[in-house]
All heavy atoms as an XYZ file, in Angstrom:
994
protein
N     108.275     50.342     94.019
C     108.206     51.519     93.175
C     106.770     52.057     93.203
O     105.830     51.291     93.269
C     108.598     51.153     91.749
C     108.631     52.332     90.836
S     109.146     51.981     89.145
C     110.685     51.141     89.401
N     106.637     53.374     93.135
C     105.316     53.988     93.065
C     105.352     55.128     92.063
O     106.418     55.683     91.785
C     104.865     54.503     94.425
C     105.620     55.732     94.902
C     105.035     56.283     96.180
C     105.729     57.592     96.532
N     105.070     58.292     97.601
N     104.198     55.469     91.540
C     104.094     56.663     90.705
C     104.106     57.849     91.658
O     103.262     57.954     92.541
C     102.819     56.645     89.847
C     102.896     55.487     88.851
C     102.616     57.984     89.148
C     101.634     55.290     88.034
N     105.076     58.740     91.491
C     105.248     59.879     92.400
C     104.181     60.941     92.147
O     103.601     61.479     93.063
C     106.650     60.458     92.214
C     107.215     61.199     93.404
C     106.535     62.498     93.755
O     106.111     63.260     92.866
O     106.418     62.768     94.962
N     103.941     61.253     90.877
C     102.859     62.159     90.523
C     102.603     62.059     89.013
O     103.397     61.505     88.281
C     103.150     63.612     90.932
C     104.227     64.295     90.141
N     105.557     64.216     90.482
C     104.166     65.088     89.036
C     106.267     64.923     89.615
N     105.445     65.457     88.732
N     101.481     62.607     88.611
C     101.095     62.722     87.207
C     100.949     64.210     86.939
O     100.618     64.976     87.849
C      99.763     61.972     86.954
C      99.268     62.174     85.539
C      99.910     60.496     87.269
N     101.200     64.637     85.709
C     101.137     66.058     85.390
C     100.286     66.301     84.151
O     100.199     65.447     83.270
C     102.549     66.601     85.157
N      99.659     67.471     84.115
C      98.858     67.860     82.952
C      98.965     69.367     82.754
O      98.991     70.130     83.727
C      97.391     67.470     83.161
N      99.039     69.783     81.487
C      99.026     71.206     81.150
C      97.584     71.696     81.045
O      96.700     70.975     80.567
C      99.712     71.457     79.801
C     101.207     71.611     79.899
C     102.054     70.646     79.392
C     101.770     72.741     80.496
C     103.436     70.786     79.471
C     103.148     72.892     80.580
C     103.969     71.915     80.065
O     105.328     72.068     80.158
N      97.372     72.933     81.464
C      96.076     73.597     81.341
C      96.311     74.998     80.817
O      97.342     75.611     81.094
C      95.373     73.685     82.706
C      94.894     72.365     83.220
C      95.701     71.589     84.034
C      93.636     71.887     82.875
C      95.274     70.365     84.506
C      93.199     70.661     83.341
C      94.012     69.894     84.157
N      95.330     75.522     80.086
C      95.386     76.917     79.645
C      95.104     77.858     80.811
O      95.705     78.910     80.929
C      94.375     77.175     78.525
C      94.741     76.414     77.279
O      95.896     76.398     76.863
N      93.757     75.759     76.681
N      94.161     77.479     81.668
C      93.750     78.294     82.812
C      94.195     77.577     84.086
O      93.469     76.739     84.627
C      92.237     78.487     82.779
C      91.701     79.279     83.964
O      92.487     79.653     84.876
O      90.477     79.502     83.996
N      95.382     77.894     84.546
C      95.958     77.208     85.697
C      95.132     77.431     86.963
O      94.862     76.489     87.717
C      97.397     77.685     85.910
C      98.212     76.934     86.950
C      98.383     75.469     86.575
C      99.584     77.598     87.116
N      94.716     78.655     87.205
C      93.930     78.956     88.415
C      92.563     78.278     88.352
O      92.046     77.808     89.370
C      93.801     80.469     88.619
C      95.128     81.156     88.900
C      95.848     80.636     90.145
O      95.175     80.342     91.162
O      97.093     80.547     90.103
N      91.977     78.212     87.165
C      90.696     77.522     87.003
C      90.833     76.031     87.273
O      89.970     75.420     87.914
N      91.926     75.421     86.802
C      92.171     74.002     87.049
C      92.355     73.752     88.538
O      91.807     72.795     89.098
C      93.394     73.523     86.268
N      93.108     74.616     89.191
C      93.324     74.487     90.636
C      91.989     74.549     91.375
O      91.696     73.706     92.234
C      94.270     75.586     91.116
C      94.527     75.608     92.605
C      95.546     76.718     92.905
C      95.521     77.213     94.294
N      94.470     78.138     94.629
N      91.166     75.519     91.049
C      89.859     75.673     91.704
C      88.972     74.454     91.461
O      88.262     74.002     92.365
C      89.176     76.947     91.212
N      88.999     73.898     90.253
C      88.209     72.711     89.918
C      88.571     71.547     90.828
O      87.702     70.907     91.427
C      88.434     72.333     88.446
C      87.846     71.009     88.053
C      86.500     70.893     87.747
C      88.643     69.874     87.983
C      85.951     69.665     87.387
C      88.111     68.652     87.624
C      86.759     68.546     87.326
N      89.854     71.252     90.931
C      90.282     70.109     91.741
C      90.070     70.362     93.236
O      89.782     69.419     93.983
C      91.726     69.728     91.425
C      91.857     69.024     90.113
C      92.390     69.682     89.015
C      91.428     67.714     89.955
C      92.504     69.046     87.792
C      91.529     67.060     88.742
C      92.067     67.731     87.653
N      90.178     71.594     93.668
C      89.888     71.908     95.074
C      88.396     71.735     95.362
O      88.017     71.135     96.370
C      90.326     73.332     95.411
C      91.826     73.509     95.466
C      92.261     74.962     95.617
O      91.540     75.887     95.155
O      93.343     75.168     96.189
N      87.549     72.236     94.468
C      86.104     72.203     94.686
C      85.533     70.797     94.620
O      84.739     70.408     95.473
C      85.403     73.086     93.655
C      83.888     73.052     93.764
C      83.206     73.945     92.750
O      83.844     74.682     92.002
N      81.885     73.889     92.712
N      85.901     70.028     93.598
C      85.258     68.739     93.371
C      86.019     67.549     93.958
O      85.416     66.510     94.217
C      85.024     68.517     91.882
C      83.995     69.461     91.312
C      84.370     70.548     90.538
C      82.637     69.286     91.570
C      83.423     71.426     90.018
C      81.684     70.160     91.065
C      82.080     71.218     90.291
O      81.146     72.087     89.795
N      87.321     67.663     94.151
C      88.119     66.515     94.577
C      88.911     66.777     95.854
O      89.805     66.020     96.195
C      89.044     66.065     93.432
C      88.266     65.561     92.252
C      87.910     66.419     91.226
C      87.853     64.243     92.196
C      87.159     65.969     90.146
C      87.105     63.783     91.128
C      86.753     64.643     90.101
N      88.592     67.859     96.553
C      89.214     68.204     97.836
C      90.738     68.240     97.773
O      91.423     67.837     98.712
C      88.756     67.231     98.934
O      87.358     67.260     99.055
N      91.266     68.720     96.666
C      92.721     68.835     96.516
C      93.252     69.934     97.418
O      92.577     70.932     97.677
C      93.085     69.157     95.067
N      94.475     69.725     97.871
C      95.216     70.737     98.622
C      96.355     71.202     97.740
O      97.187     70.390     97.321
C      95.815     70.100     99.864
O      95.283     70.595    101.003
N      96.398     72.495     97.431
C      97.413     73.024     96.524
C      98.622     73.522     97.295
O      98.485     74.183     98.328
C      96.841     74.158     95.688
N      99.799     73.204     96.773
C     101.029     73.786     97.289
C     101.178     75.200     96.761
O     100.278     75.749     96.125
N     102.321     75.775     96.998
C     102.606     77.133     96.523
C     102.780     77.142     95.001
O     103.271     76.172     94.415
C     103.888     77.656     97.170
C     103.777     77.871     98.665
C     102.770     78.961     99.014
O     102.791     80.026     98.385
O     101.963     78.708     99.939
N     102.401     78.249     94.389
C     102.614     78.427     92.956
C     104.112     78.497     92.674
O     104.836     79.251     93.338
C     101.948     79.724     92.478
C     102.198     80.105     91.021
C     101.538     79.101     90.074
C     101.672     81.512     90.754
N     104.569     77.706     91.721
C     105.945     77.810     91.235
C     105.888     78.577     89.922
O     105.062     78.280     89.053
C     106.564     76.426     90.999
C     107.868     76.520     90.231
C     109.029     76.940     90.868
C     107.921     76.237     88.870
C     110.228     77.060     90.168
C     109.105     76.350     88.169
C     110.250     76.768     88.817
O     111.420     76.897     88.122
N     106.756     79.564     89.784
C     106.789     80.368     88.552
C     108.239     80.530     88.130
O     109.084     80.933     88.924
C     106.153     81.721     88.805
C     106.088     82.614     87.572
C     105.509     83.983     87.878
N     104.258     83.955     88.602
C     103.048     83.878     88.042
N     102.935     83.808     86.744
N     101.965     83.879     88.776
N     108.508     80.228     86.856
C     109.829     80.461     86.290
C     109.706     81.684     85.381
O     109.150     81.596     84.283
C     110.310     79.246     85.495
C     111.703     79.419     84.946
O     112.088     80.500     84.513
N     112.463     78.343     84.935
N     110.194     82.841     85.819
C     110.019     84.061     85.035
C     110.748     84.032     83.693
O     110.347     84.708     82.748
C     110.576     85.163     85.938
C     111.356     84.490     86.998
C     110.899     83.065     87.080
N     111.787     83.221     83.591
C     112.544     83.152     82.338
C     111.757     82.412     81.251
O     111.737     82.833     80.097
C     113.888     82.454     82.584
C     114.824     82.449     81.379
C     116.166     81.807     81.679
N     116.084     80.496     82.302
C     115.854     79.347     81.639
N     115.675     79.365     80.340
N     115.817     78.213     82.288
N     111.080     81.320     81.613
C     110.383     80.496     80.607
C     108.880     80.730     80.570
O     108.215     80.306     79.637
C     110.617     78.998     80.875
O     110.015     78.660     82.127
C     112.100     78.660     80.878
N     108.331     81.342     81.623
C     106.884     81.524     81.706
C     106.154     80.305     82.257
O     104.935     80.307     82.363
N     106.902     79.260     82.601
C     106.307     78.033     83.147
C     105.804     78.298     84.567
O     106.484     78.932     85.370
C     107.361     76.918     83.179
C     106.884     75.654     83.842
C     106.135     74.732     83.144
C     107.196     75.398     85.175
C     105.698     73.561     83.750
C     106.772     74.232     85.793
C     106.021     73.309     85.080
N     104.586     77.797     84.856
C     104.000     77.886     86.189
C     103.385     76.540     86.540
O     102.893     75.832     85.649
C     102.873     78.925     86.233
S     103.400     80.593     85.875
N     103.385     76.207     87.832
C     102.741     74.958     88.230
C     102.353     74.972     89.700
O     102.895     75.740     90.495
C     103.652     73.754     87.953
O     104.733     73.703     88.867
N     101.407     74.111     90.003
C     101.024     73.787     91.372
C     101.107     72.279     91.513
O     100.758     71.539     90.572
C      99.556     74.145     91.656
C      99.238     75.594     91.812
C      98.614     76.298     90.785
C      99.497     76.261     93.005
C      98.269     77.623     90.932
C      99.155     77.595     93.160
C      98.543     78.266     92.128
O      98.199     79.586     92.275
N     101.505     71.806     92.679
C     101.331     70.407     93.027
C     100.071     70.318     93.875
O      99.934     71.035     94.873
C     102.537     69.857     93.814
C     103.633     69.374     92.914
C     104.708     70.196     92.627
C     103.575     68.106     92.345
C     105.721     69.755     91.788
C     104.584     67.666     91.508
C     105.659     68.489     91.229
N      99.145     69.476     93.447
C      97.914     69.238     94.192
C      98.041     67.896     94.893
O      98.469     66.906     94.286
C      96.711     69.199     93.246
C      96.510     70.406     92.342
C      95.288     70.198     91.452
C      96.381     71.679     93.148
N      97.662     67.844     96.156
C      97.705     66.605     96.920
C      96.285     66.210     97.287
O      95.474     67.066     97.674
C      98.553     66.767     98.197
O      99.863     67.214     97.811
C      98.681     65.461     98.957
N      95.992     64.916     97.161
C      94.664     64.378     97.436
C      94.735     63.449     98.643
O      95.814     62.983     99.028
C      94.150     63.614     96.212
C      94.072     64.473     94.983
C      95.168     64.597     94.138
C      92.929     65.189     94.680
C      95.120     65.409     93.011
C      92.873     66.004     93.563
C      93.968     66.115     92.721
N      93.561     63.170     99.242
C      93.506     62.204    100.341
C      94.219     60.933     99.910
O      94.056     60.478     98.790
C      92.057     61.869    100.702
C      91.337     63.038    101.364
O      92.005     63.988    101.795
O      90.099     62.990    101.425
N      95.005     60.368    100.783
C      95.747     59.155    100.466
C      97.134     59.438     99.926
O      97.922     58.526     99.733
N      97.433     60.712     99.618
C      98.780     61.079     99.214
C      99.046     61.192     97.724
O     100.135     61.597     97.331
N      98.095     60.833     96.872
C      98.310     60.975     95.426
C      98.521     62.446     95.086
O      97.941     63.332     95.721
C      97.117     60.423     94.647
N      99.369     62.699     94.074
C      99.651     64.079     93.678
C      99.478     64.263     92.175
O      99.781     63.373     91.390
C     101.070     64.482     94.072
C     101.268     64.481     95.561
C     102.541     65.120     96.061
N     103.699     65.002     95.206
C     104.640     65.934     95.108
N     104.555     67.056     95.783
N     105.685     65.745     94.343
N      99.003     65.435     91.818
C      98.841     65.846     90.430
C      99.531     67.192     90.286
O      99.278     68.114     91.070
C      97.350     65.979     90.081
C      96.998     66.569     88.722
C      97.452     65.654     87.583
C      95.489     66.808     88.633
N     100.415     67.296     89.303
C     101.027     68.586     89.009
C     100.228     69.209     87.872
O     100.100     68.618     86.799
C     102.491     68.426     88.596
C     103.175     69.743     88.337
C     104.632     69.611     87.922
O     105.062     68.489     87.593
O     105.332     70.640     87.919
N      99.678     70.382     88.119
C      98.987     71.103     87.056
C      99.924     72.212     86.599
O     100.549     72.889     87.410
C      97.604     71.624     87.491
C      97.693     72.516     88.724
C      96.659     70.449     87.735
C      96.391     73.203     89.088
N     100.050     72.358     85.279
C     101.088     73.223     84.711
C     100.516     74.131     83.630
O      99.487     73.817     83.032
C     102.194     72.353     84.100
C     102.729     71.285     85.008
S     103.945     70.184     84.219
C     103.047     69.527     82.832
N     101.241     75.210     83.394
C     100.899     76.141     82.318
C     102.196     76.694     81.756
O     103.142     76.987     82.503
C     100.045     77.273     82.887
C      99.598     78.289     81.862
C      98.806     79.390     82.554
O      99.257     79.958     83.546
N      97.637     79.684     82.019
N     102.240     76.807     80.443
C     103.398     77.393     79.769
C     102.886     78.044     78.491
O     102.097     77.445     77.763
C     104.433     76.298     79.464
C     105.769     76.824     79.032
C     106.783     75.696     78.942
C     108.142     76.243     78.586
N     109.134     75.176     78.467
N     103.332     79.252     78.193
C     102.769     80.005     77.063
C     102.746     79.266     75.727
O     101.765     79.340     75.000
C     103.642     81.251     76.983
C     104.209     81.411     78.345
C     104.353     80.026     78.897
N     103.813     78.539     75.394
C     103.881     77.951     74.048
C     103.331     76.539     73.936
O     103.490     75.885     72.911
C     105.322     77.979     73.513
C     106.282     77.079     74.252
C     106.926     77.715     75.479
O     106.518     78.797     75.903
O     107.852     77.107     76.016
N     102.635     76.037     74.963
C     102.074     74.688     74.887
C     100.943     74.679     73.867
O     100.028     75.504     73.921
C     101.582     74.205     76.270
C     100.794     72.913     76.151
C     102.769     74.023     77.201
N     101.009     73.736     72.949
C     100.040     73.656     71.853
C      98.768     72.947     72.292
O      98.794     72.050     73.128
C     100.662     72.907     70.673
N      97.658     73.355     71.709
C      96.389     72.651     71.892
C      96.477     71.313     71.173
O      97.127     71.191     70.138
C      95.246     73.458     71.280
C      94.932     74.738     71.994
C      94.211     74.523     73.310
O      93.471     73.533     73.440
O      94.416     75.346     74.214
N      95.810     70.304     71.724
C      95.739     69.022     71.031
C      94.291     68.697     70.736
O      93.377     69.238     71.367
C      96.380     67.875     71.857
C      95.653     67.687     73.181
C      97.846     68.111     72.070
C      96.006     66.398     73.897
N      94.095     67.811     69.804
C      92.764     67.328     69.481
C      92.420     66.243     70.498
O      93.062     65.197     70.532
C      92.749     66.777     68.057
C      91.394     66.247     67.652
O      90.426     66.354     68.434
O      91.303     65.708     66.542
N      91.433     66.498     71.351
C      91.043     65.541     72.380
C      90.017     64.530     71.899
O      89.334     63.914     72.709
C      90.472     66.281     73.599
C      91.563     66.833     74.480
O      92.678     66.332     74.488
N      91.245     67.871     75.220
N      89.890     64.349     70.575
C      88.924     63.388     70.065
C      89.196     62.020     70.674
O      90.337     61.603     70.820
C      89.005     63.322     68.543
N      88.138     61.353     71.053
C      88.276     60.018     71.648
C      87.751     58.974     70.694
O      86.829     59.236     69.955
C      87.505     59.956     72.969
C      88.090     60.817     74.079
C      87.176     60.788     75.287
C      89.475     60.340     74.466
N      88.231     57.774     70.722
C      89.415     57.371     71.480
C      90.694     57.831     70.787
O      90.707     58.109     69.604
C      89.324     55.844     71.491
C      88.577     55.500     70.256
C      87.642     56.663     69.987
N      91.763     57.910     71.561
C      93.071     58.275     71.028
C      94.133     57.544     71.826
O      93.887     57.042     72.915
C      93.296     59.791     71.074
C      93.242     60.372     72.458
N      94.279     60.269     73.363
C      92.265     61.047     73.099
C      93.945     60.864     74.484
N      92.728     61.343     74.363
N      95.326     57.469     71.280
C      96.415     56.817     71.999
C      97.000     57.779     73.021
O      96.744     58.977     72.984
C      97.499     56.340     71.023
O      98.052     57.449     70.364
N      97.783     57.246     73.947
C      98.426     58.071     74.946
C      97.577     58.228     76.184
O      96.642     57.464     76.432
N      97.896     59.209     76.994
C      97.194     59.462     78.248
C      95.706     59.647     77.988
O      95.316     60.403     77.100
C      97.779     60.713     78.907
C      97.036     61.133     80.144
C      97.249     60.485     81.353
C      96.109     62.148     80.090
C      96.558     60.854     82.481
C      95.413     62.536     81.213
C      95.636     61.880     82.407
O      94.941     62.247     83.520
N      94.863     58.964     78.747
C      93.423     59.035     78.504
C      92.649     59.630     79.673
O      91.818     60.503     79.475
C      92.852     57.644     78.136
C      91.356     57.708     77.940
C      93.521     57.121     76.875
N      92.874     59.165     80.895
C      92.108     59.700     82.015
C      92.861     59.544     83.332
O      93.830     58.811     83.420
C      90.721     59.039     82.126
C      90.753     57.612     82.556
N      90.686     56.564     81.663
C      90.851     57.027     83.783
C      90.731     55.421     82.322
N      90.842     55.672     83.613
N      92.348     60.246     84.329
C      92.801     60.096     85.703
C      91.625     59.527     86.476
O      90.496     59.995     86.318
C      93.200     61.465     86.303
O      94.256     62.008     85.502
C      93.666     61.325     87.733
N      91.871     58.513     87.298
C      90.797     57.879     88.066
C      90.915     58.262     89.538
O      92.002     58.222     90.111
C      90.858     56.365     87.908
N      89.792     58.621     90.123
C      89.708     58.939     91.542
C      88.790     57.934     92.215
O      87.636     57.775     91.808
C      89.142     60.348     91.762
C      90.091     61.441     91.387
C      90.144     61.928     90.093
C      90.941     61.982     92.343
C      91.019     62.941     89.748
C      91.828     62.999     92.007
C      91.868     63.476     90.705
N      89.288     57.242     93.237
C      88.466     56.360     94.050
C      87.853     57.170     95.175
O      88.571     57.817     95.935
N      86.528     57.124     95.283
C      85.841     57.953     96.273
C      85.223     57.137     97.406
O      84.617     57.707     98.303
C      84.779     58.860     95.600
C      85.458     59.860     94.663
C      83.735     58.051     94.858
N      85.347     55.804     97.376
C      84.979     54.999     98.528
C      83.665     54.253     98.488
O      83.514     53.260     99.182
N      82.683     54.715     97.713
C      81.393     54.012     97.686
C      80.613     54.373     96.424
O      80.876     55.397     95.789
C      80.548     54.378     98.916
O      80.097     55.718     98.825
N      79.631     53.521     96.115
C      78.738     53.794     94.973
C      78.008     55.117     95.178
O      77.835     55.896     94.240
C      77.717     52.665     94.814
C      78.291     51.359     94.334
C      77.244     50.251     94.346
N      76.203     50.497     93.367
C      76.079     49.863     92.207
N      76.928     48.906     91.884
N      75.109     50.152     91.377
N      77.571     55.354     96.417
C      76.830     56.579     96.721
C      77.686     57.813     96.451
O      77.193     58.802     95.901
C      76.356     56.572     98.185
C      75.313     55.516     98.509
C      75.889     54.099     98.649
O      77.105     53.943     98.893
O      75.113     53.139     98.485
N      78.946     57.746     96.818
C      79.829     58.908     96.581
C      80.124     59.081     95.094
O      80.262     60.206     94.620
C      81.103     58.778     97.402
C      80.752     58.912     98.905
C      81.897     59.173     99.818
N      82.589     60.406     99.496
C      83.876     60.608     99.759
N      84.596     59.674    100.341
N      84.454     61.746     99.447
N      80.217     57.973     94.337
C      80.354     58.076     92.870
C      79.147     58.821     92.324
O      79.277     59.772     91.541
C      80.489     56.687     92.208
C      80.399     56.798     90.685
C      81.782     55.997     92.627
N      77.946     58.400     92.742
C      76.710     59.023     92.263
C      76.647     60.507     92.657
O      76.292     61.359     91.833
C      75.489     58.301     92.832
C      75.348     56.873     92.319
O      76.019     56.501     91.331
O      74.562     56.114     92.932
N      76.984     60.810     93.910
C      76.913     62.191     94.395
C      77.878     63.110     93.648
O      77.498     64.207     93.224
C      77.229     62.239     95.897
C      76.154     61.633     96.768
C      76.624     61.396     98.201
O      77.767     61.809     98.561
O      75.856     60.789     98.967
N      79.126     62.673     93.493
C      80.113     63.519     92.823
C      79.771     63.685     91.346
O      79.894     64.778     90.789
C      81.527     62.953     92.993
C      82.660     63.785     92.391
C      82.616     65.247     92.833
C      84.001     63.155     92.729
N      79.289     62.616     90.731
C      78.865     62.705     89.332
C      77.740     63.728     89.188
O      77.764     64.567     88.276
C      78.429     61.328     88.803
O      79.508     60.404     88.967
C      78.031     61.397     87.332
N      76.775     63.687     90.094
C      75.660     64.643     90.059
C      76.153     66.075     90.276
O      75.688     67.004     89.601
C      74.611     64.266     91.107
N      77.095     66.266     91.208
C      77.649     67.610     91.438
C      78.343     68.142     90.196
O      78.201     69.324     89.840
C      78.653     67.583     92.597
C      78.017     67.602     93.965
C      79.043     67.702     95.091
N      79.874     68.874     94.955
C      81.169     68.912     95.264
N      81.794     67.844     95.736
N      81.862     70.028     95.113
N      79.126     67.281     89.547
C      79.825     67.714     88.333
C      78.826     68.023     87.218
O      78.983     69.017     86.495
C      80.838     66.658     87.900
C      82.083     66.616     88.797
C      82.763     65.257     88.731
C      83.050     67.721     88.401
N      77.789     67.192     87.081
C      76.751     67.448     86.069
C      76.094     68.799     86.332
O      75.951     69.622     85.417
C      75.705     66.341     86.070
C      74.580     66.591     85.050
C      73.522     65.504     85.067
N      74.050     64.325     84.418
C      74.171     63.128     85.001
N      73.800     62.943     86.251
N      74.660     62.105     84.333
N      75.727     69.057     87.585
C      75.068     70.330     87.896
C      76.040     71.506     87.771
O      75.614     72.643     87.581
C      74.418     70.291     89.277
O      75.380     70.234     90.287
N      77.345     71.230     87.838
C      78.345     72.264     87.615
C      78.603     72.540     86.139
O      79.440     73.371     85.799
N      77.908     71.806     85.264
C      78.015     72.047     83.826
C      79.009     71.159     83.105
O      79.274     71.366     81.914
N      79.547     70.151     83.783
C      80.519     69.253     83.152
C      79.800     68.090     82.482
O      78.800     67.584     82.996
C      81.541     68.758     84.179
C      82.387     69.900     84.678
C      82.078     70.547     85.863
C      83.455     70.373     83.921
C      82.829     71.628     86.302
C      84.207     71.452     84.351
C      83.886     72.073     85.544
O      84.625     73.142     85.960
N      80.297     67.686     81.324
C      79.692     66.605     80.546
C      79.991     65.251     81.190
O      81.143     64.927     81.464
C      80.246     66.604     79.116
C      79.736     65.455     78.280
C      80.456     65.308     76.956
O      81.317     66.147     76.628
O      80.162     64.321     76.255
N      78.931     64.471     81.396
C      79.092     63.101     81.878
C      79.222     62.232     80.632
O      78.284     62.108     79.843
C      77.896     62.659     82.744
C      77.628     63.670     83.866
C      78.134     61.248     83.281
C      78.810     64.013     84.740
N      80.389     61.662     80.430
C      80.680     60.867     79.236
C      80.028     59.495     79.337
O      79.488     58.984     78.361
C      82.205     60.750     79.020
C      82.535     59.857     77.840
C      82.827     62.133     78.856
N      80.056     58.904     80.544
C      79.391     57.619     80.764
C      79.093     57.431     82.244
O      79.742     58.026     83.093
C      80.250     56.458     80.259
O      81.418     56.318     81.044
N      78.080     56.607     82.500
C      77.747     56.212     83.860
C      76.925     57.234     84.603
O      76.401     58.165     84.006
N      76.846     56.995     85.902
C      77.450     55.902     86.651
C      76.890     54.549     86.204
O      75.717     54.424     85.887
C      77.074     56.177     88.105
C      76.683     57.613     88.161
C      76.164     57.947     86.800
N      77.791     53.569     86.222
C      77.427     52.237     85.740
C      78.433     51.222     86.264
O      79.523     51.580     86.700
C      77.431     52.204     84.216
C      78.836     52.397     83.645
C      78.821     52.592     82.137
N      80.176     52.783     81.640
C      80.881     51.850     81.002
N      80.368     50.660     80.762
N      82.100     52.099     80.588
N      78.036     49.960     86.190
C      78.972     48.878     86.470
C      79.511     48.402     85.140
O      78.744     48.039     84.243
C      78.284     47.717     87.219
O      77.747     48.232     88.443
C      79.265     46.602     87.526
N      80.809     48.416     84.982
C      81.437     48.020     83.722
C      81.503     46.502     83.626
O      81.285     45.790     84.609
C      82.862     48.599     83.621
O      83.658     48.040     84.664
C      82.839     50.120     83.713
N      81.853     46.011     82.462
C      81.972     44.573     82.241
C      83.003     43.912     83.129
O      82.891     42.729     83.445
N      84.005     44.656     83.561
C      85.026     44.076     84.433
C      84.746     44.346     85.909
O      85.590     44.131     86.771
C      86.427     44.542     84.046
C      86.596     46.052     84.019
O      85.619     46.779     84.268
O      87.714     46.511     83.743
N      83.513     44.834     86.214
C      83.071     44.935     87.595
C      83.292     46.256     88.303
O      82.974     46.379     89.483
N      83.837     47.249     87.630
C      84.022     48.556     88.264
C      82.708     49.333     88.246
O      81.992     49.324     87.251
C      85.075     49.387     87.520
C      86.494     49.030     87.864
C      87.177     48.062     87.140
C      87.153     49.670     88.906
C      88.482     47.733     87.448
C      88.456     49.348     89.230
C      89.115     48.373     88.494
O      90.404     48.069     88.808
N      82.410     50.011     89.330
C      81.308     50.959     89.346
C      81.942     52.318     89.147
O      82.816     52.732     89.932
C      80.538     50.914     90.667
C      79.293     51.774     90.612
C      78.178     51.359     89.889
C      79.243     53.004     91.244
C      77.044     52.142     89.804
C      78.109     53.799     91.174
C      77.016     53.369     90.457
O      75.885     54.157     90.366
N      81.546     53.001     88.091
C      82.242     54.233     87.720
C      81.385     55.147     86.888
O      80.354     54.755     86.339
C      83.497     53.895     86.914
C      83.167     53.321     85.549
C      84.376     53.029     84.687
O      85.447     52.715     85.227
O      84.227     53.124     83.459
N      81.860     56.378     86.801
C      81.388     57.320     85.800
C      82.627     57.970     85.205
O      83.702     57.951     85.802
C      80.456     58.379     86.405
O      81.140     59.175     87.339
N      82.470     58.520     84.012
C      83.557     59.245     83.366
C      83.016     60.634     83.019
O      81.944     60.767     82.431
C      84.076     58.519     82.105
C      85.144     59.349     81.400
C      84.608     57.138     82.466
N      83.781     61.654     83.416
C      83.374     63.036     83.255
C      84.431     63.772     82.438
O      85.631     63.566     82.642
C      83.238     63.712     84.644
C      82.868     65.172     84.508
C      82.237     62.974     85.504
N      83.978     64.613     81.516
C      84.891     65.531     80.835
C      85.024     66.732     81.764
O      84.168     67.608     81.807
C      84.351     65.931     79.472
N      86.079     66.746     82.546
C      86.276     67.764     83.574
C      86.818     69.056     83.009
O      86.627     69.387     81.830
N      87.526     69.787     83.844
C      88.040     71.096     83.464
C      88.910     70.982     82.212
O      89.776     70.116     82.128
C      88.839     71.694     84.630
C      89.145     73.136     84.435
C      88.180     74.086     84.674
C      90.386     73.542     83.983
C      88.449     75.434     84.473
C      90.666     74.876     83.791
C      89.696     75.822     84.035
N      88.645     71.845     81.235
C      89.331     71.836     79.940
C      89.316     70.440     79.307
O      90.247     70.019     78.626
C      90.752     72.402     80.052
C      90.744     73.887     80.385
C      92.115     74.545     80.379
O      93.103     73.930     79.917
O      92.185     75.707     80.825
N      88.224     69.718     79.545
C      87.946     68.397     78.955
C      88.897     67.293     79.380
O      88.965     66.258     78.718
C      87.836     68.487     77.434
C      86.567     69.177     77.013
O      85.529     68.997     77.631
N      86.650     69.996     75.991
N      89.621     67.464     80.486
C      90.429     66.363     81.007
C      89.476     65.270     81.472
O      88.573     65.528     82.265
C      91.273     66.853     82.194
C      92.165     65.793     82.829
C      93.346     65.487     81.897
C      92.678     66.265     84.172
N      89.630     64.060     80.939
C      88.746     62.962     81.327
C      89.097     62.478     82.724
O      90.251     62.220     83.041
C      88.838     61.809     80.338
C      88.182     62.034     78.979
C      88.257     60.772     78.137
C      86.731     62.479     79.125
N      88.047     62.351     83.539
C      88.198     61.898     84.911
C      87.240     60.743     85.131
O      86.041     60.861     84.865
C      87.898     63.041     85.903
C      88.932     64.152     85.708
C      87.897     62.515     87.335
C      88.651     65.390     86.505
N      87.793     59.634     85.621
C      86.981     58.477     86.003
C      86.763     58.575     87.511
O      87.700     58.792     88.265
C      87.721     57.195     85.664
C      86.990     55.942     86.041
C      87.796     54.711     85.691
O      88.106     54.523     84.498
O      88.141     53.962     86.630
N      85.515     58.426     87.908
C      85.176     58.411     89.334
C      84.722     56.999     89.645
O      83.778     56.487     89.041
C      84.055     59.418     89.647
C      84.466     60.815     89.161
C      83.741     59.428     91.140
C      83.311     61.781     89.076
N      85.410     56.347     90.576
C      85.113     54.959     90.901
C      85.132     54.769     92.407
O      85.468     55.679     93.166
C      86.117     54.016     90.189
O      85.694     52.667     90.355
C      87.526     54.192     90.698
N      84.758     53.575     92.837
C      84.752     53.276     94.260
C      86.169     53.215     94.754
O      86.539     53.692     95.766
C      84.004     51.949     94.540
C      82.541     52.106     94.147
C      84.133     51.564     95.995
C      81.747     50.829     94.176
């Protein structure tokens, strides 16, 4: 069994798509639009085959992203090396995104950083 994809709602669908293309080399499929419900989505594919569905729908409510909280917390991207963790973290910082932690080695041995990405979606960048 494998996780086929993970999905997240965004207020700015095109902005989310551009974020993942720019920083994580995502490849976007065609825009899906349901004119009856207003639902729109893209499937983004990353190196290695992982997929993220980014979605937008008019009546989706804002949530309080205060941390820590229960439920979905972050998406982790493995970038292959400590140097690439550092480089991507620096690019995101210079792009105006908040670095929540790191880069650092955690108590369980992961080298990572955590970034509040587009619309504050938490992203872990690890080896």
